[in-house]
C-alpha positions in Angstrom: 23.2 71.6 15.9 24.3 72.7 19.2 27.9 72.2 21.1 28.7 73.0 24.9 31.8 75.2 24.8 34.2 76.1 27.7 35.1 79.6 28.5 38.5 79.7 29.9 40.0 82.0 32.4 40.9 84.4 30.3 37.8 84.3 28.8 38.9 82.4 25.4 36.8 80.0 23.9 37.3 77.4 21.1 35.2 77.1 18.2 33.8 73.9 17.4 35.3 72.5 14.0 32.1 71.9 12.6 31.2 75.2 13.2 34.1 76.5 11.8 33.7 74.8 8.7 30.2 75.5 8.1 31.4 79.2 7.9 34.5 79.1 6.4 36.9 80.5 9.5 40.7 79.3 9.4 43.2 80.5 11.8 44.4 84.3 11.7 40.6 85.2 10.2 39.0 88.2 12.1 35.4 88.0 13.4 33.2 90.7 14.5 31.2 90.3 17.3 28.1 91.8 19.0 25.5 91.2 21.2 21.9 90.9 19.7 18.5 90.2 22.0 20.8 88.9 24.7 22.7 86.5 22.3 26.0 86.8 21.2 27.0 87.2 17.6 29.9 86.1 15.9 30.5 86.6 11.9 33.3 86.6 9.7 34.5 89.4 8.3 35.6 89.6 4.5 39.5 88.9 4.3 41.6 91.0 2.0 39.0 92.8 0.1 39.6 96.6 -1.3 37.1 97.6 1.3 38.6 96.2 4.4 42.3 97.3 3.1 40.8 100.4 3.2 39.3 100.7 6.1 42.0 99.3 8.3 44.4 102.0 6.0 42.2 105.0 6.7 41.6 104.2 10.6 45.7 103.3 11.2 46.9 106.6 9.1 43.6 108.8 10.6 45.1 108.0 14.0 48.7 109.1 13.3 48.5 111.6 10.8 45.6 113.5 9.3 42.6 112.9 11.4 39.7 110.8 10.5 37.6 114.2 9.3 40.7 114.5 6.5 40.1 110.9 5.5 36.2 111.3 5.2 37.5 114.3 2.9 39.3 112.4 0.8 37.0 109.4 0.3 33.8 111.9 0.2 33.5 110.7 -3.6 34.0 107.3 -3.2 31.1 104.6 -3.4 31.6 103.0 -0.6 29.1 102.1 2.6 31.4 101.3 4.6 30.3 103.3 8.1 29.3 99.8 9.5 32.5 97.8 8.9 34.2 100.9 10.4 32.5 100.3 13.3 33.2 96.8 13.5 37.0 97.0 13.0 37.1 100.0 15.9 35.7 97.8 18.3 37.6 94.9 17.3 40.4 97.1 18.5 39.1 98.0 21.8 
């Protein structure tokens, strides 16, 4: 299905209801956004997962207190493959 979407003067778009329902996104959720092969791709970020909470906490704390290298050292033994999610969270905040 193809839908026509208008961009506002502030660069905002409205995702059509049919798409929101199909990928199960709701108000307040976050999406990752990136360009792939010249196309804008939007993907829902996992909600309230332990990984997301840890990423958000580590990023926030590393900015204000110990630094990302200390967080990496502290989480060295964790079996969490989070590098992609960390990059996406950082991109959202920029």
